[in-house]
N, C-alpha and C positions, 0 to 999 in steps of 0.2 A: 504493500500499500504506500502510495507516494507521501509525502508530509502534506499535500495538498487535498489529499481524497477526504482529510477529515473536515473540511470546509464545505459547507453550502455554497452554492454558485453564486446566491446574493451577497454573502458574507465576502468569497473570494473578491468579487468587483469591487465591494466596497473598500477591503483593504487596499487592492492593488491602485484604486484612484487616489486614495489618502497617500500610500508611498511615493505616488507620481507626483503629487501636487506638493508635496514636502521636499521632494527634491528640486523642483521647479522653484521654489520659494527660495532655498539656499543658493541655488545657480544664480539666482535673479540679482540675490544681494552680494554675491562674489564671495561666498564664503564656502568651506567646506562643512557638510552636515556632521555633527559630533557621532561617533560611534556608539550609538544607544540602540538598547532592544527596542523600545517603544517606536523609532523611527524604520525598523524593519520590517520584515513582513512578517504576518502572523502565522506560525508554523504550525496551527494546529488548535483544537481545543479540549478541554479537558471539564469535567464535571464536579460539583460538589453536592451534597444533599445531607439530610438527617431524618426525615420522615420515613424512610424506609431503605432498603437495597437493592437496587434494579440488579437484573441478571447480568453477568458480566457479556453473555453473547448480545444481549440488548444494546449495552452501552455501546458495543462494537459497531453493532449493525447501525447505530446512529451517527457513526464516524467520528466518535471520539478517540483521543490516544489513551485515555485512563481517569483517575479520579483524584480529587485530594480529599483525605477520610480524617474522620475526627480521633485522634487518640485522647479521648477525655469520655467521661460519662455523662449521662442526660441528666440535667439539673432537675430537682423537686419541681414538680408544676408542669413540667415538659416531657410527660410519658409518651408523646406523641411521637418523640423523637426516637423513634425504633431503630434508626440507623446509629446509634452511637451506642458503644464505640465499635469503631473498625474490627473486623475479628481476622483469624488467621485463614477461615472458610471462605470469605470474602476474597482476600486478597490472593489465594489460590485460584479460584474461580477467575478473577480477572486475568491473572498470569496465564491461565490455560487458553483466553482468548486474545493473548498477545498483547494484553493492556498493562499498563503501568500505576502506580499509588505513590502520591504522595502524602505525608503526615502533619496534620494540623491540631493544636491545642486550644480549645476553648469550652470551657464549661459555664461561667457565668455570663450574663449579659445585661445591659441598661443598669438598673440599679445595683446588680449584683456583678457586674463587670469585674474578670479576675484583676485586673490591672488595678484597681480601686485598692486592692490589698497590698500595693507596692511589692518592695524587695522580700519581705515577709511572706507574702502570698506565693512569690515565686519557688521559695523554698518548700514550698506544700505541693506546688502545681508541677512543678518540673519533674520531681520523680516518678509522679504517675504518668506524666507523659512519655517519659522513656519506658516506663514499665509496659504500658499498653501498645506502642510502638514495637517493642521487641516481641510480645505476647503475639502480633498480627505478623510476624515474620520480618520487621524490619530490621535492616542492617545497620551498623554503626558507620560513619562518615557522612550520612546523610543529613539534611536538614529536618527540624521540627519547626514548623510555622507556628509563631505565637499570635494570638487575635488581639488585637486592638480594634473591635468593630464597633466604632464610635468615630463622633467629629469633636475630639478634643479640643481644649484650648491650649495654650503655650504654657499656662501655670498648671494644668492636669498634666501635661508631658514632663514637665520640669519636676514636679513634686511627687508624681506617682509613676506615671508611665516609663520615664528614664529609671528609676531604679529597678522597677519589674523588670523591663527587658535586660539590664545589665544582671541582674541577680539570674535570671533564666538562662542567659547567655553563658555566663560563668559555670553555671552546674550543666550545661548541656556541653561545652568545651571538656570540661574537666571527665567527662565519661564517652567522649571520641564523638559526639557529634558537633553539627553547626546549627545555628538558627536564622528562621526565616521569619519574616515580619509581615502580617496580614494587616494593612491599615489605608487610609487614604492618601492622597497625595503629600498633605502638609505633615503629616505624621512620619511617613516615609523619608521624606526629607531631612526631617530633625533628627531621624535614627541614623541616616547617612553620615550626617554631619558628625555625629557621637561615636561612630565607628559600630554600631550595632546593626547586625544583620548580613547576612550575605546573598539572601533571595529575598524578592519583594513581590509580595501579591498585593496589589491595589484593588480596594473597593472605591464605588463611585461619591460615598456619601460625605460629602464636604470638599470633593475634589474639583470643583468648578469645572466640570468638562473636560480636565486634563489628564494626560497620563504621564506620569512620572517618567523621565529617561530611562531610570534603571530598573524599570519593572519588569520582572519574569512572568509574572501571572496578571491577567485583568478580568476582574471578573464584572461582567458588562451589565450596568445596570437594565433590569428588567427583561434580560435574556434568559428565557428559562425553555423547558421541556418537559414533556409527560413521558417518562420511561416506565415502563411496568406499572402505571398507575402511581409512580412517585414524581411529584416534581422536583426536578433538579436546576441547579444554577449552571450557567455557562460560562466558561473562562476563556479567553485567547492566551496563546502559550506565544511568548517573544523569544524564548531560550531554547536552544536544544537541552540543556540541562534544567530542568525545573524542579529539582529535586526528588526525581522519580525512583521508586525502586521496586522489587519484587521479592516474595517471601524465599529465602533459600538463598539469595544473593550472597555472595562475598563481602566483607565489610569494606566498605571503600575509604582508604587513605584519607583523613583530613586535609581538606586543601592547605597549601601554603600561605601562612601569617592567620590561621585559626586554631594552631595547637597552644595550650597553655599548661603551666605545670599544673599537676593535679592538685585541686586545692580541697581534697578531702573526697572521701567515697561518699557515693550517694545510696543509701541503702534502700533497694526497691522491694515492694510488696511480694510476697510469695505467691506464687501462682498466677493465673492470667484469668481473673474473673471479670465477667462482662457484666456483672449485677450492678443495676443503676444505682443502688446505695451506696458504692464504693467511694463516690466522691460527694456525697450530698453534705458534707461537713463545711466545704466551701462556703455554702450560703450563710453559715454560722458565724462566719469570722465577721469582723468588723469592716464596714463597707468604705471606710476609706481611713487612711492613716495620716492626712494631712494634719497639721496643727499639733501631732503627738511625737514624742522623742522616740526614736525608733531605736531602742537598746535590747538587751538580750531578754529582759524582763517582759518587754512589750511582746517579743517573738515567743518566749514560753507561754504567755498567755493566749496568744492565739493557738498555740500547740495544745493548749489544754482544752480548748473550744473543740478542735478536732477530734483529742482524745475520748472527749466524754461520749461522742457518738460512733466513732471507731471501737470502742469497746465492746459494743452492742453487736457487731458485725460478725458473720460466722468466720471461723479459722480461715486463712487466706484470702480475707477480703479487706483485712484491716488497714488503716492507712497510716504508712511510715511517716512519723515526724523527723524533723530535721535534728540531726545529733549536735552536740556542742560545737563542733569542728566546723558544722555547716553554717551556725548562727554564727559563730565568730566572722566566718567567711562573707556572709549576707551584711553583717555589719561595717565591715570595710568597705563592700562595695557601695552600700548606702552613703557612707561616709564620703567617700569619693566622688559621689555623683550629688552632692549638696554645694 
């Protein structure tokens, strides 16, 4: 299958027209177009979904290259999210149909958005993301996208999102992974300025119709399809490497410049539970750390909130809390971002 067979004729013609128009615009100005993904051709499409799991053969027949899948549990009140989390059965089915998968972590949304917990929240979320990615067959060396599914202010970015991404990034790197960022144009730009993220998946909320020149994937607003009775979002692919993997794939060496000294082992939950209750504790954590001193006591208090629910879960489904070594690492990250 050629890379363009994944595109509808309409999408292909739109993309070609945009590319040609951009080239003429730069030529008229007497300058060379920058080498940026978003100014190149769309290489295909991938889908993302939460309401259910389409069959791999259906995804292939629709002409997509694969999907971006959740390595996070469904939050309380969102029992309709039958497509969370991704499973090894699903990734094997997609691989059998010649499809690839990429991973993303997003548990909360709106008032319970993950990033509102700052660096302390990342200390709880990142190990769960790694555990579910691994359980679904995900290798090391691949990115896990971290969702900023909002249109945040600069103040929110500085006080909560930056510390959250820094902590998440540090934990991923310590375990041999890289980080992707799912966000709007402005947030992606801020993250790049801070050296956060190697892959960028843009959504249109607050992007003012622009596509960031460093974008890897673009979630086209309003572009959806119905596959096997499940509504899926369609994303344009601008890079050959969009973070994709298949179960059983050998670990990918971490790209140059992405490795760091191990900052402490991240203890992962035993087993590979897909129980929705496994991550409900995130909803009980304080919704924001703004205006609070981020110290070891605060992080331990957050951990106690998690433990009160985790202790009631079956063996193998408990949520693993950050160790003292992790707490110290998160405090250092938070201090450097202030």
